[in-house]
N, C-alpha and C positions, 0 to 999 in steps of 0.2 A: 120640650122638655118635661119632663116628670116633675112636679113637683111634687116634694115630701118632706112629710114632717118626725123625726125621732122623738118620740116619748120617754122620758126614763135615758137622755142622752148621757149619761153621765157615769152609769156605771160600765161596768168591762165592754160586758157585750153591745151596749149603747155604746159606745164613744169607739167602739172597733167598725160596729155599721158608720158611723160619722166616719169614720177616716176614710172605708170605702168608696161609700156616696159625692165621699168630696172631691174625688176625682174622678166620678163616675161621669161619661160624656154624655148621656140622657139623661140626666138626673140634677134639679137645683133646691139642693138644701134650703127648704124654710124655715122653718122651724126647730128649733131644738127646745125639748121637753125638761126642765131639772127640777124639783121642787128644793132642793137644798141648795143649788147653784143660783136661784132666779135672778134674774139681775148683771149677773158676771159673765165678761165674755169668754168664750170655751176657751179660747188661746190663753188666757186667765186659770184656768180649769187645768187644761193638759199643755202644758209650756209647745209640746211637737208641735202645736197648729198656729202658732207664730208665723206669721206672714202668708199663711196656709186658707186659713178661713176667720174670716169677720163676720161671724154671726155669736149674738147676747143670749145665752138662757134665759128660758122664761117659764113662768107658770102653764099646767093648762089652760089652754082657752077656746074652747072649743068652736067660739066666734070665728078665733083665729085659723084657727087646722081647719076649718072648713073650705078657707081657700085653696087648701091644697088635693091634690089627687091620690095619695096613698099616707099613711099612716106606719110606721112598724111604733107596736106597742113596749120597748123594755123593759116593762115594768113589775115588780113584784109578784108572784102567784096570788090571786085571790082578787088582788088591782085589778088587772087587763080588765073583767069580765063586766066592771065592773063602770067601763068608759070605753067599751067597746062596741056597745049599742047603739050608743049617740054619734059616732064615726060615724058608723053601719047608715046611722038615718039621715047624713049629712052627704051622703052618696060617695066617700072614701072605701076604697079598696085597701083593708087591712091585713097585715101582717101582725100578729102575734107570738112574742119572744116567749114567753112566760109558758106554764103549762096548762091553762084554761082551755084551749078550743082544740085538746091535743085527741080527744079523745072519741067516741063513736059511740060510747054508752056512758049515757051520766052516772048510772051508779057505780060504775069504775072509778069516775071521775072524785065520785063525792067520798067513797070507800078508801081511796087514795092520800086522797089533800084533805079528810075528813072536814070539812063543809059543802054546805048546798050550792048548785053552782045556778048563779041566777037570771041565766038565760040560754035555757036547755033549746028555745028553739034555733040562738045561733048557734050553737052546739052540735045540731044536726045538720046545718051547711054548712057548717067552716070542711077544708080541706086538708091532711094533714101530709103537711110539704114537706113529704120528701123525693122532687124530684125524680131520681132514678125509680121511681115504681109507681108515683100518682102523676105525670107530667098530665095527663090531658085533663083530668081533672084541676091543675090546679091554676091552667090555662084559662078556665072559665069563670074560675071561683074568684068571692068580690071576700072575703076572711078565709086566710089561712093558719094553720096551729103549727108554728112553724116547728120542729123536731126541737131532743135536748139532744145534747152530747154524747153523752152514751151512749141513747138511744139507738142517733146515725150512725155510730161506729161499729157498734152489738147488730143491727140488723143488717144492714149493708156487708154485714163479715158472712152472718148465718144464712140469709134468704134463701139462695141457691142451693145450696144443701139442702133444705127443706122443700124448695120448689121442685127439684126434678127429682124426688123422691129417695134420694140416696140415703139421705138422713135420719137418723131414727128422732120421734117425736118425744122421745120423754129421754129424762136423765142428761139435759143441755145443761151445759155449765158457761156461763161468761164469769169471768175473771175479767176484773179492768180496774185501769189504773189513770187517774188525772191530775193534772197539773193543779196548781193552786188557783187560778185564776176561775178556774171552776166554780170556789165558795163564792165569785161574788167582789164588790168595791166593798162591800160593811165589816166596820170593824167585828173581830173576835180575838178570844184570845188562844183557841187553835188553829189561828191563822197567822200570827205575831210569825216573826223570820224564825227566833229561836224557840219556836215547837213546831215548823217544820222542818229548817235544815237540819240534816244529818238525822232522817228520820221517816219511815213508811209507814202509815196504818191503815186498817182497814177498818170501813164505818158503816152504818147504817145495815149492818148485814140483816141479811135477807127482810128488810120492810125500806129498802129504797126505791122510790117514788115511779124511778124510771123501769122500777119493772113490769108495771104494768103497760106502760106505753112497750116494749120491746116486744111485750108477749101479743099485745092485742095484733102488732102486725106479721109477727114471724108465724100464728096464725092462721093468719090471712096465705102466709107461705105454704103451714102445712093441708090446710082444708080442714082444720077440727081446730079445739078450744088446744094449747100445750099452755103448760107451766115452764120455768125454767127456776136455776138458785144462779142467782146474781149478784154479788159480791162486788162491790166498790170500793180500791184504797185512794189514800193523797200520798204523792211521791211529790220531793225537794224540790220542781220545775214548775215555771209559770206557765206553758203554755204545753197543751197536746192531751193528748186518751190514746194508751194503748189498750184492746182490747183480745183477750184470750180467749178461745168461744173451743169447749169441746163436744163433739158429737157426734156420738158411734153410728157407726155404719148398718143400712140394711141387705150388703154384698161389699165383698173385695175389691178392694177400689186400689191403685197406685197413686201419690203424692203427683205422679206426671199429668193420670187420669182428671185427678178434679182439678188440675192446675188447667187444664185445658178444658175441660167444663165453666169452670168460673170467667176465662177468656169467652169464654162463648157465650156466655149469661151476660157479660158488661161491655160484649164490643163495644157499641155503640153508645156508651157512656165514658166522655172526657174526662170528667172528676174522677173515676174509678179505677184505679192503676192495681193490677194481677200483677204480682211479682213471677219470675218465674222459678222451676223447681228448683229448691236448694237457698232462695232466695228469702228472705223474710223481712215486714216496715220497721221502720223507726219514727220516733217521734221527730226529731229533729228532719231528714225528709221531709215531712209533710206541713210544720210551725208555718203559721204565716200566709197560706194555701187553704185553697177548698177541694183541694186533693182529700182523697179516702183510698190509701196503698193497702191493699187487701194480699197475707200470706199467707199455706196451703203445706201442712204435710201429715202425711198418714202414717200414725201410729201401730205399725203393720203387727206388734202381738196384741195388741187390742184391740185389731179393726176398727178405732179412733180417726175421726180425723181433728186437727188440730189448728183452727182459723188464726189468725192475728193478723189483726184491721188497727189501722194507725188514722188519727184525723188533729186538725189542732181545736181544740176545743170551744173556742170562742169565733173561728171562723167559718170552717165548715158544718161545726157543734152549732154554731147561734147566727152571724151577721154574717157571714161570706151565703149561707144558704139562702138567709132572708133576701139577700141579692139575687141571689138566684132564681128563686121564687117569684119575684117583682121582676123580673128579666123576662119568666115567658108569660105573667101577667100581662104584662105592656106589649105582649108579641114583639120581644123583642129576643137575640141571640142571648140564650139565658146563658152563655160565659162572659159577659158582655161587663167588664170592671170588676173582674174575678178570676182571668186567666192566667193570672202573675203564678211565679214559682215562687217556693217558698225561701226564710230567710235563711235555714240551716245552719248561720251562726248568730 
């Protein structure tokens, strides 16, 4: 059995990770780290774990964590990079759900996160944990920067068009909408029920940190440095992200041709479901699952591809993807423990 610690276990991404790992056939949950709920049984913090999981939350104790094989760090941005070096020194594999180890270039991290990176040598070593694009590197890694939710949805939606050369590299627009769980469990006026319900709003326009992450990976597809216009929106639902991506085409194409190209590109990817022509994704179809649904339409008047992709922001966009990465790191079938269908209702 893989002995696992979840640090930051009581946030939304952390507790989703706990939920998935609690029924994973090859995992033994050993430690649930939580500063806010130190000493409380997890079933008192989240009542859905009654009769399911009998573990008490505890403050971080590196000597106790040392007995584990892997640590998932679901800590705030900036906090992970101070803890992870000690975990690596103790021989653990680490999957970090913050943004601290997702970047190839330390200057990009420091520019977008507004702070100095304290472990540049580990940043160089870390692997960007998007299995559909970096599977081989993930298998041999000891440190994974687990991608963000907007990024996973947007990168997988846009990547085939740029990698194939069919999509132009300039004037790429990503218009994305997220459920409120994407903001985490912390209290804030903007996320109160009366502020969110019956309301949709854009935020961090042209300044959202995930812009840089999307640009990093799509630049690899394009073979040159590219820039995108990224606008996130908050929508009045709990889970799910829907990204609508606009990419101009280098040559005339039909919707059917691009659908066929996407299906060929992702033919070996269990968790990527490319819709048939005339069908488009909905967040209801992926909520509670590790699936990415992608639909494509060609606007013939403008010779522009409109790509719509959908994920569950705290499953494929965080916890489920982390488990997919863990499975690869330990030589398991990457679908283990996360093959379930979505909630739908």
